[in-house]
N, C-alpha and C positions, 0 to 999 in steps of 0.2 A: 701221235701214235698210240694205239690202244694197248693197254697192259694185258699181258698174257695170264692165263688161268694159273693159279698157284698150286703147288704140290698138294696142299691140304685139301683143296677142292677136287683135284684129280682123284685123290684117295677116297674122298667121300663118294664120288661117282662109282668107283669100283665097288666100294662097300655096299652101296644101295643096289647095284646091279647083281652082286652075288646073293644078296638077300632075296631079290626078285627071282633069281634062278633057283634058289632053294624052294620057294613056294610054288613056282611055276616052271618046272623042268622043261627043257627043250633040247633038241639035238644041236641047236645053234649055240656055240660057246658064248659065255657071258661077254667076252671082249668084242665078239662080233655083234651081239645085241646092242652093246653100248655104242659101237661104231655107228649103228643104224640110228640111234637116238641123237648122237652128235650131228650126223648128217642131216637129220630132219630139222633140228633146231637151227643149224648154221646155214642150211640151204646149199652146202658145198659137198662135193664128193670127197669122202674121207678114205684115203688109201690104206689098205690093210697092212701093207709092208712097211709103213712108217709109224711114227708117233701119232696115235689117233687124236691127240690133243694139240697137235701142232697148229698154230694160227687160231686157236680158240681163245677168244677174249674173256676177260673176267665176267662181263655182262652175259655173254653166251653161256659161260660156265654156270652162272646162277640159274639161267633158264633151264639148262640141262639137269641140274640138281633138282629143281622144282618139278620138272617133268618126271624124273625118276621117282620122286616121292609120290607123285600122283599115281604112277603105275604101281608102285608098291602098295599104296592104300587100296587101289582097285583089286589087286591080286589078293590082298588080305581079306577084303570084303567077300570076294568070290569064295575063298576058302571057308570063311565063317558061315556063309549061306549053305555050302555043300556039306559042312561038318555038323550034322544034326544032333550028334550025341555028345559033342563037346570033348572028344577024346584027343583031338589034334592040338598041339601047342604051337605049331609053326606060325600061325597068324595072330598070336596074342600081342606081340610087341608092336608098339607104335613107331612110325618113322621118326627120325630125329628132327 
């Protein structure tokens, strides 16, 4: 049986998603956006009324974290390209 995703990795997912939401605001709440990423990585429908990490394995969790890091880097790069005067600080931090 596969091991489940640990609390530390779950927290990392939320941390990354909230950083993405800061840089790239959306009407869709961060939890919903994260649910979409989890669904994409696992290939399963993730029910919004339950624990969105239920049945997510450690390996899938690692893939989700890597995908969130790629999304964060992409959003930071978009921000840097659009910020011609260097006045915005939101995109300066590198992902963990």
